[in-house]
C-alpha positions, 0 to 999 in steps of 0.5 A, a space after each residue: 536475539 541474533 547477531 548481525 555483521 551489519 549491525 553497528 549498535 543494538 537495534 530492534 526488529 519486529 515482523 509477523 514472521 519472527 516477532 520481536 528480535 534484538 539484533 546485536 553487533 557481531 562482536 557483542 558479548 551475550 554476557 552483557 545482558 544488563 545492557 540489553 535489558 536497559 535497552 529494552 526498557 528504554 524502547 518499551 513504549 516504541 515496542 508496545 506501539 509497534 506490536 499494537 500496530 502489527 496486531 491491527 494490520 494483521 486483523 485488517 489482512 484477515 478481514 480483507 481475506 475473508 471478504 475477498 469473494 463477497 465485496 469489492 473495495 474501490 476508493 475506500 468504499 465497499 461494494 457487495 458483489 452481486 452475481 448475475 448469471 447470463 451465458 450469452 452476455 460477455 463477462 462484465 463488472 459494473 459498480 451500480 449504486 452501492 453494489 458491484 454487479 458481476 455478469 458471469 456465464 456460470 456461478 463458479 468461485 474460481 471464475 469469480 476470483 479470476 474476474 476480481 483479480 483482473 478487475 482491480 488492475 484495470 480499475 486502477 489503470 483507468 483511475 490513475 491514468 485520469 488523475 495523472 494528467 490533472 496533477 502533471 499539468 498543475 505541477 508543470 511536469 511531464 512523464 512518459 508512461 504509466 505502469 500498474 503493478 502488484 507490489 507488496 511494499 511500494 506504492 509508487 515509483 518514478 524511473 530516470 526515463 520518466 516512467 511512473 509505476 503505481 501499485 494496483 492496490 491503491 485503488 482501494 484507498 481514499 481518493 486523497 491518498 491516491 492523489 498523494 502518491 501520484 503527486 509524490 511520484 510526479 514530484 520526483 520528475 523534478 527532484 529524484 530524491 527525498 530532500 527538503 526541496 522535494 517534500 516542500 514541492 509535495 506539500 505545495 500541492 498536497 498540504 496534508 501529505 503527512 496525514 496520507 502517508 500515515 494512513 498508508 502506514 496504518 491501513 495499507 496492510 489491509 489493502 490486499 488481493 
């Protein structure tokens, strides 16, 4: 348990670092333990659901970290990495059939890691820059520039100057999820908020948007580099 000057009521916080925390208003008396116990009983289902989700996300992260140098994940498909040694050829990455072919001058783990880390933002930029004009034309909106970033929590953003930013980790997600994030940010070009009007616009072009939002909440933690 901890007190917070910003908390107005009892609330719960769950994180990998601190586990389950009960956050108390600053003026709250620790002597009112019975109220805290009642509060926890009321939130039991919520706590169990959140703890289960966090455990699943941790497992996804660990699995992704273990596979980092052995496979590429592209649009929700996994491609085992095959290293082709050729000191005379340029460094190249090619998705060929069900494999990811990495042409490298030498078989060094550090070099492979650097190439993988460079490939993901490149692949994300290529795909998203192809999809954005498609959806912008349908939605009758226009944007200025597209930026690909490596962000921890945000999947996309739209600035007041009509620049769009996308998380490079999106390239690991299903195509439908990537399209949802693109549509979401393009909708902000007309509605810079999350009002009912905004969500209706998203639904007009992506009727299953809630399903894709849920996918990101559940599996997004496993999309790591």
